C-alpha positions in Angstrom: 6.7 1.1 27.8 5.5 2.3 31.2 1.9 2.0 32.4 1.5 5.7 31.9 2.7 5.5 28.3 0.4 2.6 27.6 -2.5 4.7 28.9 -1.5 7.6 26.7 -1.1 5.4 23.5 -4.0 5.7 21.1 -6.3 2.7 20.9 -6.8 0.8 17.7 -10.5 1.6 17.8 -9.8 5.3 18.2 -7.3 5.4 15.3 -9.0 3.3 12.7 -12.4 3.5 11.1 -14.8 0.6 10.7 -13.4 -0.2 7.3 -9.7 -0.1 8.3 -10.3 -2.2 11.5 -12.1 -5.0 9.6 -10.4 -4.7 6.2 -9.4 -8.4 6.2 -13.0 -9.3 6.9 -14.3 -7.1 4.1 -11.8 -8.7 1.7 -13.0 -12.2 2.7 -16.6 -11.2 2.2 -15.7 -9.7 -1.2 -14.0 -13.0 -2.1 -17.2 -14.9 -1.2 -19.5 -12.5 -3.0 -17.3 -12.4 -6.1 -17.1 -16.2 -6.3 -20.8 -16.5 -5.9 -21.4 -13.8 -8.6 -19.0 -15.6 -10.9 -20.7 -19.0 -10.3 -24.4 -17.9 -10.5 -24.4 -14.7 -12.6 -21.3 -15.0 -14.8 -23.0 -12.8 -17.5 -22.6 -9.7 -15.3 -18.8 -9.5 -15.0 -18.4 -10.6 -18.6 -20.7 -7.8 -19.7 -18.7 -5.2 -17.7 -15.4 -6.5 -19.2 -16.6 -5.6 -22.7 -16.4 -1.8 -22.0 -12.8 -1.2 -22.9 -10.8 1.6 -24.5 -7.2 0.8 -25.6 -7.4 -2.4 -23.5 -8.4 -0.4 -20.4 -11.6 -1.5 -18.7 -13.7 1.6 -18.2 -15.7 0.3 -15.2 -12.6 -1.0 -13.5 -10.7 2.3 -14.2 -13.5 4.3 -12.6 -13.5 2.0 -9.6 -9.7 2.3 -9.3 -9.8 6.1 -9.5 -12.5 6.0 -6.8 -10.0 4.1 -4.6 -7.0 6.2 -5.2 -8.3 9.8 -5.6 -9.4 10.4 -2.0 -6.0 9.2 -0.8 -4.2 11.6 -3.1 -6.3 14.4 -1.6 -4.6 13.9 1.7 -1.1 14.8 0.3 0.0 18.3 1.1 3.1 18.9 -1.0 3.9 22.1 0.8 4.8 19.8 3.7 8.0 19.0 1.8 9.4 22.2 3.1 9.7 20.3 6.4 12.3 18.0 4.9 15.0 19.7 6.9 13.6 18.4 10.1 15.1 15.0 11.0 16.8 14.3 7.6 18.0 11.0 8.9 14.5 9.7 9.1 13.7 10.7 5.6 16.9 9.2 4.2 16.1 5.9 5.9 12.5 5.8 4.6 13.4 6.6 1.0 16.4 4.3 0.9 14.4 1.4 2.3 11.4 2.1 0.1 13.2 2.4 -3.2 16.7 0.8 -2.9 15.8 -2.3 -0.7 12.1 -3.1 -0.6 11.3 -3.8 -4.3 14.4 -6.1 -4.7 13.9 -7.9 -1.4 10.3 -8.5 -2.3 11.4 -9.9 -5.7 14.1 -12.2 -4.1 11.8 -13.5 -1.3 8.8 -14.1 -3.6 10.9 -15.7 -6.3 12.5 -18.1 -3.8 9.2 -19.3 -2.4 7.0 -19.2 -5.4 9.4 -20.4 -8.0 11.6 -22.8 -5.9 10.1 -23.9 -2.6 6.5 -24.1 -3.8 7.3 -25.3 -7.4 5.8 -28.7 -6.8 2.5 -27.0 -5.6 2.1 -24.2 -8.2 2.3 -24.6 -12.0 5.2 -22.6 -13.3 3.1 -20.2 -15.4 0.8 -19.4 -12.5 3.8 -18.9 -10.2 5.2 -16.4 -12.6 2.0 -14.4 -12.5 2.0 -14.5 -8.7 5.5 -13.3 -8.7 4.5 -10.4 -10.9 1.8 -9.4 -8.4 4.4 -9.5 -5.6 6.7 -7.3 -7.6 3.9 -4.7 -8.0 3.3 -4.7 -4.3 7.0 -4.3 -3.5 7.3 -1.3 -5.9 4.4 0.5 -4.2 5.1 1.7 -0.7 2.2 2.8 1.5 0.6 6.2 0.8 -2.6 6.5 2.9 -2.9 3.8 5.6 0.4 4.9 7.0 -1.4 7.9 8.6 -3.3 5.4 10.6 -0.2 3.5 11.7 1.5 6.8 12.5 -1.4 7.8 14.8 -1.4 4.4 16.5 2.3 4.7 17.3 2.0 8.3 18.4 4.1 9.4 15.4 4.9 12.9 14.3 1.9 13.6 12.0 3.5 16.5 10.3 6.7 14.6 9.6 4.8 11.5 8.4 3.2 13.9 5.9 6.6 14.9 4.7 7.7 11.3 4.3 4.6 10.4 2.3 4.7 13.5 0.1 8.4 12.8 -0.8 7.5 9.1 -1.4 4.7 10.0 -3.8 7.0 12.3 -5.8 9.6 9.5 -6.1 6.9 7.0 -7.1 6.0 9.2 -10.1 9.5 8.5 -11.6 10.7 5.2 -10.0 7.6 2.9 -10.1 7.7 2.2 -13.8 11.5 1.6 -14.3 11.6 -0.7 -11.2 8.5 -2.7 -12.2 9.8 -3.2 -15.8 13.3 -4.1 -14.6 12.1 -6.7 -12.1 9.5 -8.2 -14.4 12.2 -8.5 -17.1 14.5 -10.3 -14.6 11.6 -12.6 -14.0 11.2 -13.3 -17.7 7.8 -11.6 -17.6 7.6 -9.3 -20.6 5.5 -6.1 -20.3 5.7 -3.4 -22.9 7.0 -0.1 -21.6 4.1 1.8 -23.1 1.6 -0.3 -21.1 3.4 0.4 -17.8 3.7 4.1 -18.6 0.0 4.2 -19.4 -0.7 2.6 -16.0 1.5 5.1 -14.2 -0.3 8.0 -16.0 -3.8 6.6 -15.3 -3.3 5.5 -11.7 -0.6 7.8 -10.3 -0.1 11.0 -12.4 -3.8 11.8 -13.0 -5.1 11.0 -9.5 -2.2 12.8 -7.9 -2.6 15.9 -10.1 -6.4 15.9 -9.6 -6.0 15.4 -5.9 -3.6 18.3 -5.6 -5.7 20.7 -7.7 -8.9 19.7 -5.9 -7.2 20.2 -2.5 -5.9 23.6 -3.4 -9.2 24.8 -4.8 -11.3 23.5 -1.9 -8.9 25.0 0.7 -8.8 28.3 -1.1 -12.6 28.5 -1.1 -13.6 27.0 2.2 -10.4 26.8 4.4 -8.2 24.0 5.7 -10.5 23.2 8.7 -13.5 22.7 6.5 -11.4 20.6 4.1 -10.2 18.3 6.8 -13.3 18.0 9.0 -16.1 18.1 6.4 -14.9 17.5 2.8 -12.6 14.6 3.6 -15.2 13.0 5.8 -17.7 13.2 3.0 -15.4 11.8 0.3 -13.7 9.2 2.6 -16.2 6.4 2.1 -15.5 6.5 -1.7 -12.3 4.6 -1.3 -13.6 1.5 0.6 -16.7 1.3 -1.6 -14.5 1.4 -4.8 -12.1 -1.2 -3.3 -14.7 -3.7 -2.3 -16.6 -3.5 -5.6 -13.3 -3.9 -7.5 -12.5 -7.0 -5.4 -16.0 -8.5 -5.9 -15.5 -8.1 -9.7 -12.0 -9.4 -9.6 -13.0 -12.6 -7.6 -16.0 -13.1 -10.0 -13.3 -13.8 -12.6 -11.0 -15.6 -10.2 -13.6 -17.9 -8.6 -12.7 -21.0 -10.6 -9.0 -20.7 -9.8 -9.6 -20.2 -6.1 -12.1 -23.1 -5.8 -9.6 -25.3 -7.6 -6.5 -24.1 -5.7 -7.5 -22.6 -2.3 -4.0 -23.5 -1.0 -2.5 -20.9 -3.4 -3.9 -18.1 -1.2 -1.8 -19.4 1.7 1.3 -20.0 -0.4 1.2 -16.4 -1.8 0.7 -15.0 1.7 3.9 -16.6 3.1 6.5 -14.5 1.2 4.4 -11.4 1.6 4.4 -11.9 5.4 8.1 -12.5 5.6 8.8 -9.4 3.4 6.6 -7.2 5.6 8.5 -8.1 8.8 11.9 -8.0 7.2 11.4 -4.4 5.8 10.0 -3.1 9.0 12.9 -4.4 11.1 15.5 -3.1 8.5 14.1 0.4 8.7 13.3 0.3 12.4 16.7 -1.1 13.3 18.5 1.4 11.1 16.5 4.3 12.8 17.5 3.0 16.2 21.2 2.8 15.2 21.0 6.4 14.0 19.2 7.5 17.1 16.2 8.8 15.2 13.3 9.7 17.6 10.5 7.1 17.9 7.8 9.4 16.6 9.7 9.6 13.3 11.2 6.1 13.3 8.0 4.1 13.7 5.9 5.7 10.9 9.0 5.6 8.6 9.3 1.9 9.2 5.6 1.5 8.6 5.7 3.2 5.2 8.0 0.6 3.8 6.5 -2.4 5.5 3.0 -1.7 4.2 1.9 -1.3 0.6 0.0 1.1 -1.6 -2.2 -1.9 -2.4 -4.8 0.1 -4.3 -2.1 1.1 -6.8 -0.7 -2.5 -6.9 -4.2 -3.9 -7.6 -4.8 -1.3 -10.3 -1.4 -1.9 -12.0 -1.9 -5.7 -11.9 -5.4 -5.4 -13.5 -4.1 -3.0 -16.2 -1.0 -5.0 -17.0 -2.3 -8.6 -16.7 -6.1 -8.5 -16.5 -8.8 -9.3 -13.9 -8.3 -13.0 -14.4 -4.6 -13.0 -13.8 -2.6 -14.5 -11.0 -0.9 -11.1 -10.6 -4.2 -9.5 -9.7 -4.9 -12.3 -7.2 -1.5 -11.9 -5.6 -2.0 -8.2 -5.0 -5.4 -8.9 -3.4 -3.7 -11.4 -1.0 -1.5 -8.4 0.0 -4.7 -6.5 0.9 -6.0 -9.5 2.9 -2.9 -9.9 5.1 -1.9 -6.2 5.5 -4.0 -5.0 8.4 -3.3 -8.0 10.8 0.4 -7.7 10.0 0.5 -3.9 10.5 -1.3 -4.1 13.7 1.2 -6.6 15.0 4.0 -4.2 14.0 2.2 -1.3 15.7 2.3 -3.3 18.9 6.0 -4.1 18.5 6.7 -0.4 17.9 4.8 0.7 20.9 6.4 -1.9 23.2 9.9 -0.9 22.1 9.4 2.9 22.3 11.7 3.1 25.3 14.7 2.0 23.2 14.5 5.2 21.1 15.3 8.8 22.1 12.3 11.1 22.4 11.8 14.0 20.0 12.6 16.5 22.7 15.9 14.7 23.6 16.9 14.6 19.9 16.2 18.3 19.5 18.2 19.2 22.6 21.1 17.1 21.5 21.1 18.7 18.0 21.0 22.2 19.5 23.8 21.4 21.9 25.9 20.0 19.0 
């Protein structure tokens, strides 16, 4: 990338809010706060855990909806009409997200957690960590990818198309993929439990987000929705996430204090998976001569995770005290540093890709 291009590239501080920039730090602080809460005030998380309906924790469900709903508000499904632009980019994104990523995550996590680290992790706990990794692999990024798209000077409108299509596929593909891979791992989860999780944490927030978006825009306009409404509701997600993590680690404190090495061991396959998926999608886009402003965000969608959904599903399926929930939180912990590293790689390799203008001209000429 030339000096002029570097000067034009968005800065990390300009593209990310305080929460996104320091997400890993907030997670570490949530771990500390949760462990202290569990050690010195164990009655509080235990009392909250009693409020359940059909084995669904009501306080946790409210917190999870608070995490997910503002993200669903961002999805404009009318953008799907733009699918005809750069169909190669969309084909790569959806193929990597749903035909490669869940299965590569399973293979990598199984190899490390069940084979390489077998002497260090009890078999039952390793299976739970594997389940958490599977949930991360089946949930490609929905919201943070807009930040990564901005930082790589991606086509914002086309990124919206990719995310909207991805969310529609998630409605139908998440449950079958999760049940299949958990079954392969000899981790039995009833279908009705998985479907309930999909309804609670994908269908309802997605429908509510769509209806709220349409109603607010119809009443106040798109500009007010983007510049006022979204700014007001935006802080709900980080607050919900941090409180959920504090509660989760209040239950997980004993496990972490007894096995701090487990955090590092879980992180290793997640890190390998992130880089692998990015380079598969990014390399494929380069081979197909997809312009950089489509290729970079498309590769970021698969490389990053919809960790809010993964955390929600892990808690719903296995409980707050499960290794699966802990594994999904490790995914939150490592995501931002990894994605920022991939942003730098994407920006430094921009010159290897055609520009959007060049691709448009070549298509018109053809």
